[in-house]
N, C-alpha and C positions, 0 to 999 in steps of 0.2 A: 433409523439411516440416519446417519451424519452428512448432511450435503453442504459443509465447507469444502471451499477447496483454495490452496496458498501457495506461498512462497517462505523461506526462511533462507538468508542471505546475503551477498552484497550489496548493493544500491548504489545509486550515483542521486545525490539530492539538489535538486537545482531551484536556486533561488535570485531571482534576480538575474544578473548576469554572473554567477559565484555556480559553482558544482562543489558538491561537498560531497565524498566518499562516504558513508555509513554501512551499519548492517541494519535488517528491517527484519521483523515477522511481519507478516500480511495477511489475513483469511482473506474470504469474500464468497457469496452465495445472493444467487436472484430472488429478489422479492416478490412473487408473483402479484402480491398489494398494489405496487404501481410498475412493474412489468419492468423492473430496471435490475441492475446487478451492480450490489453494494460490496465494495470491499474495504477492507480498513485494517491499521496494526498500528506497530511502535516502533519507533526509531530508538535503537538503543542511546545508551545517554552520548555526548562528545560536545565537548566545550563548544565546537565553532556551533553546532545544531541549537544549543541551550542557551545561546544567544540571541537568538531572533526572534522578532516580534512577531508572538500569534494572538488574533487567528491570522494565518499569513497563505496565502496562493502559490503552491511549487507543483514543480514536476518529479516525477520519481522515476528514475529509469533503475531496472535492472539486465542481466543476460535474457528474458525471457521476454522484454518488452518496456515499453513508456506509458504513461499515463497522467494526468493531471488530478491535483489533491491538494487540500484544506489540511498545512497544521494547524494544532490545538492543544492545550491543555496536556500539560505535562503531571507525570505521575510524580510517587514521592521516589524513585529513583533516578530521576531526571530524565527518561525516557517520553519522547512527544509523542502524541498521536494523528493518527493521519488517515485521512478517509477519501473516498473517491464516487461516486457512478458512473457506470459507464466500462467500459473495458479495462479492465487492470493490469499494470502490468506484472503480469507472470500470466503463465499460461495457464487453459480453464478446458474442460472439456466441452463440448459442441456434439458430439451425439452419445448416448446410449453405450456405444461401441468405444467410447473413449473410455465412460466409468467400466465400464467391466472389464476394458483391456484385451479387446478384440480386436 
């Protein structure tokens, strides 16, 4: 069973006082060892985002919510990684009925 949940689509990256429209691919899952929800993903390559110094604390807002996260390590394609713990910036199942679609 795949326990990962996620979101792919438009988002707004809030850095200091600036907002940058981006496209993200996010996933997340509850980690029973520490009792926290961990979410993570990549922000598609964007020149404005690429210029940011990392690591950097940011807020990521999607149509489904907003959350604080941390930018880090760009990959070979120029996408920056973003991670966070706690409530993610996307909807997650909160009951078995949500998971089963009932």
